[in-house]
Z-matrix of the N, CA and C atoms (Angstrom, degrees):
N
C 1 1.404
C 2 1.546 1 106.89
N 3 1.326 2 116.42 1 123.62
C 4 1.532 3 114.86 2 -179.88
C 5 1.506 4 110.36 3 -76.07
N 6 1.288 5 116.45 4 174.12
C 7 1.439 6 116.95 5 -177.25
C 8 1.512 7 108.87 6 -72.72
N 9 1.405 8 111.15 7 127.04
C 10 1.395 9 118.05 8 -179.05
C 11 1.519 10 110.02 9 -144.46
N 12 1.385 11 115.49 10 -160.52
C 13 1.504 12 115.90 11 179.80
C 14 1.460 13 103.04 12 -91.76
N 15 1.408 14 110.94 13 134.43
C 16 1.498 15 120.68 14 176.56
C 17 1.499 16 109.98 15 -117.84
N 18 1.335 17 114.48 16 130.75
C 19 1.458 18 119.33 17 175.92
C 20 1.509 19 107.62 18 -89.82
N 21 1.315 20 119.89 19 141.65
C 22 1.458 21 122.34 20 -177.81
C 23 1.564 22 105.68 21 -129.76
N 24 1.382 23 117.13 22 136.32
C 25 1.468 24 121.69 23 179.34
C 26 1.486 25 106.85 24 -148.55
N 27 1.334 26 111.03 25 150.59
C 28 1.430 27 118.59 26 177.41
C 29 1.559 28 111.00 27 -156.84
N 30 1.318 29 113.00 28 171.84
C 31 1.442 30 118.16 29 167.62
C 32 1.513 31 109.98 30 -110.01
N 33 1.281 32 121.65 31 -170.06
C 34 1.442 33 122.72 32 179.60
C 35 1.496 34 114.43 33 -59.26
N 36 1.344 35 118.11 34 -40.46
C 37 1.481 36 123.91 35 -176.89
C 38 1.561 37 109.84 36 -66.84
N 39 1.273 38 120.12 37 -24.83
C 40 1.433 39 124.29 38 -178.78
C 41 1.559 40 112.92 39 -98.57
N 42 1.341 41 112.95 40 -7.45
C 43 1.425 42 116.43 41 -173.19
C 44 1.515 43 114.97 42 -55.38
N 45 1.294 44 118.80 43 -46.14
C 46 1.524 45 119.47 44 179.09
C 47 1.547 46 111.48 45 -54.91
N 48 1.365 47 115.29 46 -42.40
C 49 1.501 48 119.30 47 -177.17
C 50 1.533 49 105.99 48 -74.48
N 51 1.315 50 121.06 49 -33.13
C 52 1.470 51 120.87 50 -179.23
C 53 1.661 52 106.65 51 -62.34
N 54 1.314 53 116.36 52 -38.87
C 55 1.509 54 115.49 53 -177.21
C 56 1.503 55 107.39 54 -61.22
N 57 1.356 56 119.80 55 -41.73
C 58 1.398 57 120.33 56 176.10
C 59 1.495 58 116.53 57 -64.51
N 60 1.302 59 114.94 58 -40.84
C 61 1.452 60 125.16 59 178.38
C 62 1.635 61 111.02 60 -58.54
N 63 1.256 62 112.36 61 -47.46
C 64 1.505 63 117.82 62 -179.67
C 65 1.496 64 110.73 63 -62.19
N 66 1.379 65 117.42 64 -47.07
C 67 1.480 66 120.90 65 177.30
C 68 1.501 67 109.55 66 -58.56
N 69 1.368 68 116.20 67 -52.86
C 70 1.453 69 118.91 68 -172.29
C 71 1.620 70 107.40 69 -58.74
N 72 1.375 71 117.63 70 -49.30
C 73 1.419 72 117.62 71 -176.98
C 74 1.496 73 113.39 72 -61.41
N 75 1.333 74 117.13 73 -34.72
C 76 1.444 75 120.13 74 -178.53
C 77 1.529 76 107.86 75 -68.96
N 78 1.312 77 119.60 76 -40.20
C 79 1.426 78 124.51 77 -179.76
C 80 1.529 79 108.55 78 -63.39
N 81 1.378 80 120.61 79 -30.18
C 82 1.368 81 124.79 80 -177.64
C 83 1.596 82 111.06 81 -85.93
N 84 1.339 83 116.21 82 -0.71
C 85 1.353 84 122.99 83 178.54
C 86 1.542 85 119.80 84 84.07
N 87 1.309 86 116.67 85 14.10
C 88 1.461 87 119.47 86 -178.19
C 89 1.527 88 109.97 87 -83.94
N 90 1.324 89 115.79 88 143.15
C 91 1.529 90 120.39 89 171.48
C 92 1.466 91 108.32 90 -77.66
N 93 1.332 92 118.84 91 134.65
C 94 1.405 93 122.19 92 -176.36
C 95 1.502 94 113.44 93 -122.85
N 96 1.291 95 116.84 94 137.11
C 97 1.446 96 123.46 95 169.05
C 98 1.538 97 111.01 96 -112.38
N 99 1.291 98 115.32 97 113.95
C 100 1.423 99 123.33 98 -175.89
C 101 1.458 100 116.47 99 -86.63
N 102 1.241 101 119.99 100 114.16
C 103 1.502 102 124.58 101 -177.54
C 104 1.581 103 110.63 102 -97.98
N 105 1.289 104 118.11 103 6.52
C 106 1.461 105 119.07 104 174.80
C 107 1.547 106 110.19 105 91.51
N 108 1.220 107 117.24 106 -178.01
C 109 1.525 108 132.87 107 -6.70
C 110 1.462 109 107.08 108 -70.57
N 111 1.412 110 115.45 109 169.32
C 112 1.451 111 118.54 110 -172.75
C 113 1.564 112 109.18 111 -120.15
N 114 1.401 113 117.27 112 18.48
C 115 1.476 114 118.03 113 174.48
C 116 1.528 115 101.82 114 -162.74
N 117 1.353 116 111.04 115 178.56
C 118 1.439 117 117.98 116 179.19
C 119 1.596 118 113.34 117 -96.16
N 120 1.347 119 112.42 118 18.65
C 121 1.473 120 120.03 119 179.65
C 122 1.642 121 104.71 120 -73.56
N 123 1.292 122 118.29 121 136.95
C 124 1.449 123 122.72 122 -177.77
C 125 1.514 124 112.15 123 -55.56
N 126 1.295 125 114.63 124 123.14
C 127 1.430 126 124.04 125 174.91
C 128 1.600 127 112.69 126 -134.08
N 129 1.338 128 117.29 127 174.61
C 130 1.492 129 119.69 128 179.71
C 131 1.529 130 107.50 129 -101.45
N 132 1.346 131 119.15 130 123.37
C 133 1.474 132 123.46 131 -175.69
C 134 1.499 133 113.75 132 -56.52
N 135 1.330 134 122.48 133 -34.41
C 136 1.500 135 121.15 134 -178.73
C 137 1.595 136 111.16 135 -60.19
N 138 1.359 137 117.22 136 -30.18
C 139 1.403 138 119.78 137 178.47
C 140 1.480 139 115.31 138 -61.92
N 141 1.359 140 118.20 139 -17.44
C 142 1.437 141 124.69 140 -179.57
C 143 1.464 142 112.60 141 -112.25
N 144 1.306 143 115.83 142 -30.42
C 145 1.521 144 121.97 143 177.70
C 146 1.516 145 110.88 144 -68.52
N 147 1.294 146 120.57 145 -43.51
C 148 1.455 147 123.92 146 -178.02
C 149 1.585 148 114.08 147 -61.72
N 150 1.361 149 117.41 148 -45.46
C 151 1.433 150 119.16 149 173.18
C 152 1.516 151 114.88 150 -58.95
N 153 1.365 152 113.53 151 -42.56
C 154 1.478 153 117.54 152 177.78
C 155 1.544 154 110.36 153 -64.97
N 156 1.291 155 120.60 154 -44.67
C 157 1.456 156 124.05 155 176.15
C 158 1.587 157 111.40 156 -58.03
N 159 1.272 158 112.79 157 -44.20
C 160 1.482 159 116.94 158 178.78
C 161 1.571 160 112.10 159 -58.65
N 162 1.372 161 112.19 160 -37.18
C 163 1.502 162 116.65 161 -172.87
C 164 1.645 163 105.10 162 -79.36
N 165 1.355 164 115.98 163 -30.48
C 166 1.462 165 116.15 164 174.07
C 167 1.522 166 110.35 165 -69.88
N 168 1.312 167 121.75 166 -41.86
C 169 1.467 168 122.94 167 176.71
C 170 1.492 169 115.72 168 -60.81
N 171 1.406 170 112.55 169 -38.92
C 172 1.404 171 116.38 170 -174.01
C 173 1.576 172 114.74 171 -88.83
N 174 1.370 173 111.13 172 -5.72
C 175 1.510 174 114.61 173 178.75
C 176 1.556 175 114.04 174 86.63
N 177 1.300 176 115.32 175 6.84
C 178 1.548 177 117.93 176 178.55
C 179 1.521 178 105.30 177 -63.95
N 180 1.324 179 120.01 178 -39.02
C 181 1.396 180 122.90 179 174.41
C 182 1.565 181 108.35 180 -122.61
N 183 1.374 182 110.63 181 155.68
C 184 1.490 183 114.83 182 -178.21
C 185 1.495 184 115.64 183 -82.87
N 186 1.349 185 111.94 184 -29.03
C 187 1.532 186 120.88 185 175.36
C 188 1.484 187 107.77 186 -157.49
N 189 1.384 188 112.08 187 172.36
C 190 1.455 189 117.45 188 179.49
C 191 1.511 190 110.81 189 -130.29
N 192 1.352 191 112.95 190 158.28
C 193 1.460 192 119.19 191 171.03
C 194 1.566 193 102.68 192 -136.03
N 195 1.377 194 111.84 193 124.00
C 196 1.469 195 120.75 194 -176.69
C 197 1.483 196 108.26 195 -126.64
N 198 1.327 197 110.97 196 155.78
C 199 1.482 198 120.94 197 179.48
C 200 1.490 199 108.77 198 -143.34
N 201 1.318 200 112.96 199 153.92
C 202 1.483 201 124.28 200 169.68
C 203 1.497 202 106.56 201 -160.16
N 204 1.351 203 123.11 202 -176.11
C 205 1.378 204 122.45 203 -176.10
C 206 1.559 205 112.78 204 -53.87
N 207 1.332 206 110.92 205 -60.97
C 208 1.532 207 115.15 206 -179.35
C 209 1.440 208 112.55 207 -97.18
N 210 1.365 209 116.35 208 -12.88
C 211 1.515 210 121.73 209 -172.79
C 212 1.474 211 114.77 210 86.20
N 213 1.352 212 115.23 211 -23.18
C 214 1.501 213 120.54 212 -175.77
C 215 1.629 214 112.54 213 -61.29
N 216 1.358 215 114.37 214 -44.65
C 217 1.450 216 115.57 215 -174.90
C 218 1.494 217 111.55 216 -66.11
N 219 1.391 218 117.84 217 -39.61
C 220 1.419 219 121.04 218 172.64
C 221 1.484 220 115.57 219 -58.84
N 222 1.417 221 112.31 220 -47.58
C 223 1.460 222 118.03 221 -175.94
C 224 1.488 223 109.70 222 -64.46
N 225 1.330 224 119.36 223 -43.63
C 226 1.517 225 122.73 224 -177.70
C 227 1.520 226 108.32 225 -63.23
N 228 1.286 227 117.81 226 -45.75
C 229 1.514 228 120.81 227 -179.89
C 230 1.525 229 113.60 228 -63.70
N 231 1.366 230 114.92 229 -46.75
C 232 1.488 231 119.90 230 178.65
C 233 1.540 232 111.93 231 -61.41
N 234 1.341 233 117.19 232 -40.83
C 235 1.438 234 121.41 233 177.57
C 236 1.474 235 117.47 234 -68.80
N 237 1.361 236 119.50 235 -11.49
C 238 1.451 237 122.02 236 171.52
C 239 1.562 238 111.55 237 -68.66
N 240 1.230 239 117.36 238 -16.17
C 241 1.469 240 123.27 239 179.52
C 242 1.539 241 109.94 240 -88.06
N 243 1.296 242 115.13 241 130.78
C 244 1.472 243 121.93 242 -174.87
C 245 1.484 244 114.83 243 -56.32
N 246 1.382 245 116.82 244 -41.49
C 247 1.470 246 118.64 245 -177.92
C 248 1.458 247 117.50 246 -88.49
N 249 1.368 248 117.70 247 9.52
C 250 1.416 249 119.94 248 -174.41
C 251 1.543 250 110.44 249 -111.52
N 252 1.379 251 113.85 250 135.25
C 253 1.487 252 118.87 251 176.07
C 254 1.512 253 101.66 252 -124.01
N 255 1.352 254 117.84 253 90.74
C 256 1.444 255 122.67 254 178.35
C 257 1.515 256 112.55 255 -93.56
N 258 1.378 257 118.18 256 131.06
C 259 1.430 258 122.48 257 177.61
C 260 1.432 259 114.43 258 -118.98
N 261 1.348 260 115.36 259 130.92
C 262 1.479 261 119.48 260 -176.23
C 263 1.552 262 104.68 261 -86.75
N 264 1.360 263 113.92 262 125.87
C 265 1.498 264 120.54 263 -178.75
C 266 1.514 265 111.91 264 -124.73
N 267 1.303 266 113.83 265 133.80
C 268 1.458 267 122.59 266 175.51
C 269 1.451 268 114.20 267 -124.42
N 270 1.366 269 116.29 268 -1.54
C 271 1.397 270 121.22 269 171.15
C 272 1.507 271 112.26 270 -152.92
N 273 1.343 272 118.84 271 165.43
C 274 1.523 273 122.65 272 -174.74
C 275 1.546 274 109.59 273 -66.35
N 276 1.270 275 124.39 274 -30.61
C 277 1.383 276 120.76 275 177.55
C 278 1.585 277 114.45 276 -62.83
N 279 1.322 278 112.62 277 -43.02
C 280 1.509 279 115.24 278 177.78
C 281 1.472 280 112.39 279 -69.93
N 282 1.294 281 118.69 280 -34.69
C 283 1.487 282 122.52 281 175.62
C 284 1.572 283 109.53 282 -61.41
N 285 1.296 284 118.44 283 -37.99
C 286 1.425 285 124.71 284 -178.56
C 287 1.609 286 107.07 285 -67.54
N 288 1.294 287 118.01 286 -45.30
C 289 1.480 288 124.01 287 -175.86
C 290 1.481 289 111.06 288 -70.77
N 291 1.374 290 119.86 289 -40.90
C 292 1.512 291 119.40 290 179.65
C 293 1.497 292 112.22 291 -64.08
N 294 1.327 293 117.13 292 -24.49
C 295 1.502 294 117.53 293 173.15
C 296 1.452 295 109.93 294 -87.06
N 297 1.372 296 119.47 295 -49.13
C 298 1.436 297 120.20 296 -172.84
C 299 1.497 298 115.54 297 -65.21
N 300 1.338 299 117.74 298 -43.78
C 301 1.427 300 124.80 299 -177.08
C 302 1.557 301 115.93 300 -97.49
N 303 1.308 302 116.50 301 -31.95
C 304 1.434 303 120.32 302 -176.43
C 305 1.490 304 117.39 303 -109.70
N 306 1.325 305 119.57 304 -3.42
C 307 1.400 306 123.76 305 177.65
C 308 1.540 307 108.14 306 54.96
N 309 1.307 308 121.36 307 40.58
C 310 1.501 309 122.83 308 -179.21
C 311 1.526 310 111.53 309 -56.40
N 312 1.262 311 115.96 310 131.81
C 313 1.501 312 117.84 311 172.92
C 314 1.504 313 114.19 312 -104.26
N 315 1.346 314 111.94 313 10.37
C 316 1.444 315 118.19 314 175.98
C 317 1.562 316 110.79 315 -148.33
N 318 1.296 317 113.60 316 125.46
C 319 1.484 318 114.52 317 174.69
C 320 1.520 319 109.46 318 -100.29
N 321 1.289 320 113.01 319 138.57
C 322 1.515 321 119.34 320 -178.90
C 323 1.527 322 106.06 321 -122.39
N 324 1.347 323 114.52 322 130.60
C 325 1.453 324 120.61 323 177.28
C 326 1.535 325 111.12 324 -122.89
N 327 1.400 326 114.00 325 147.36
C 328 1.468 327 118.35 326 179.93
C 329 1.473 328 112.43 327 -89.18
N 330 1.370 329 115.44 328 101.42
C 331 1.385 330 119.97 329 -174.56
C 332 1.512 331 121.38 330 -53.88
N 333 1.311 332 114.10 331 -26.71
C 334 1.491 333 117.95 332 -177.92
C 335 1.527 334 112.07 333 -91.63
N 336 1.356 335 113.21 334 -5.95
C 337 1.553 336 112.61 335 -174.43
C 338 1.416 337 117.12 336 -121.76
N 339 1.449 338 120.41 337 4.52
C 340 1.365 339 119.64 338 176.76
C 341 1.549 340 109.21 339 -132.31
N 342 1.271 341 116.65 340 155.35
C 343 1.403 342 121.99 341 -179.93
C 344 1.613 343 112.13 342 -84.99
N 345 1.274 344 117.86 343 168.37
C 346 1.467 345 119.39 344 174.75
C 347 1.550 346 109.58 345 -59.44
N 348 1.274 347 114.84 346 -45.74
C 349 1.512 348 118.80 347 -178.20
C 350 1.567 349 111.49 348 -61.91
N 351 1.356 350 114.06 349 -40.64
C 352 1.507 351 115.57 350 172.48
C 353 1.455 352 110.99 351 -61.92
N 354 1.335 353 123.39 352 -46.58
C 355 1.437 354 125.57 353 176.86
C 356 1.523 355 110.19 354 -54.95
N 357 1.310 356 116.84 355 -42.67
C 358 1.510 357 116.01 356 -177.44
C 359 1.484 358 110.34 357 -62.93
N 360 1.290 359 122.30 358 -44.39
C 361 1.475 360 124.03 359 -178.65
C 362 1.541 361 110.94 360 -67.96
N 363 1.365 362 115.38 361 -33.25
C 364 1.504 363 119.27 362 179.57
C 365 1.503 364 105.22 363 -70.61
N 366 1.328 365 119.34 364 -44.81
C 367 1.444 366 118.95 365 -176.98
C 368 1.633 367 112.01 366 -61.68
N 369 1.298 368 110.82 367 -44.28
C 370 1.430 369 120.75 368 179.29
C 371 1.548 370 111.02 369 -56.61
N 372 1.289 371 113.51 370 -48.51
C 373 1.417 372 116.17 371 -179.77
C 374 1.524 373 116.80 372 -67.11
N 375 1.410 374 111.98 373 -38.28
C 376 1.426 375 118.06 374 174.80
C 377 1.536 376 112.54 375 -62.17
N 378 1.202 377 117.81 376 -45.54
C 379 1.428 378 124.66 377 -171.61
C 380 1.628 379 109.38 378 -76.68
N 381 1.303 380 118.49 379 -22.52
C 382 1.440 381 116.32 380 -177.53
C 383 1.563 382 112.52 381 -99.52
N 384 1.340 383 117.10 382 -13.99
C 385 1.477 384 120.18 383 -173.57
C 386 1.546 385 111.76 384 -83.47
N 387 1.326 386 116.05 385 123.77
C 388 1.439 387 118.82 386 175.63
C 389 1.496 388 113.04 387 -81.29
N 390 1.382 389 115.48 388 157.02
C 391 1.460 390 121.63 389 173.09
C 392 1.450 391 107.99 390 -75.86
N 393 1.392 392 114.38 391 136.80
C 394 1.430 393 123.22 392 -174.27
C 395 1.585 394 108.77 393 -82.00
N 396 1.339 395 117.37 394 -26.66
C 397 1.527 396 122.66 395 -179.33
C 398 1.542 397 106.77 396 63.36
N 399 1.346 398 112.81 397 -140.82
C 400 1.473 399 119.76 398 -175.21
C 401 1.507 400 113.55 399 54.85
N 402 1.350 401 116.59 400 -127.40
C 403 1.469 402 118.87 401 178.71
C 404 1.489 403 116.88 402 -61.17
N 405 1.357 404 113.53 403 -23.93
C 406 1.511 405 116.79 404 175.69
C 407 1.506 406 111.26 405 -68.81
N 408 1.287 407 118.94 406 -36.54
C 409 1.442 408 120.61 407 -179.11
C 410 1.594 409 112.03 408 -65.79
N 411 1.343 410 112.74 409 -34.46
C 412 1.470 411 112.50 410 174.02
C 413 1.484 412 116.09 411 -67.87
N 414 1.313 413 116.05 412 -26.24
C 415 1.493 414 124.25 413 176.15
C 416 1.521 415 108.16 414 -72.63
N 417 1.365 416 117.96 415 -45.65
C 418 1.500 417 122.03 416 -179.51
C 419 1.548 418 107.98 417 -61.58
N 420 1.345 419 115.16 418 -41.99
C 421 1.456 420 122.29 419 -176.67
C 422 1.621 421 107.84 420 -54.26
N 423 1.287 422 117.35 421 -34.76
C 424 1.507 423 123.87 422 -176.62
C 425 1.578 424 110.39 423 -74.58
N 426 1.334 425 115.13 424 -15.05
C 427 1.509 426 116.16 425 -178.60
C 428 1.542 427 105.46 426 -73.00
């Protein structure tokens, strides 16, 4: 995935990781649209997932990166949107496969279960891996 506009969203549990993600992406030269949250004060993840999903569907952002404590809440909410294919990643191999096989347009990471270094390699893999298409496109079309 070439350098494009990336939407970023989190809840309070993913906020510390989000701070790292924003800095890392800025250092890499990506344009970022921040959908919140902006502190570690308790919030509801759907309030931030839905605006990110809307931005992915409408093309305001080219892809998204989302975080919450386990990653599951964000992934479930994002995947309620027809045009979003969010994949929950906790290691580099899964990040590779959600792009290569599933053409995921949103990376979700579990803020309470991965380190900043793990997030870095997961993001790098997600952002550099191309979609393989072929038989995988036929499967995506069935979604």
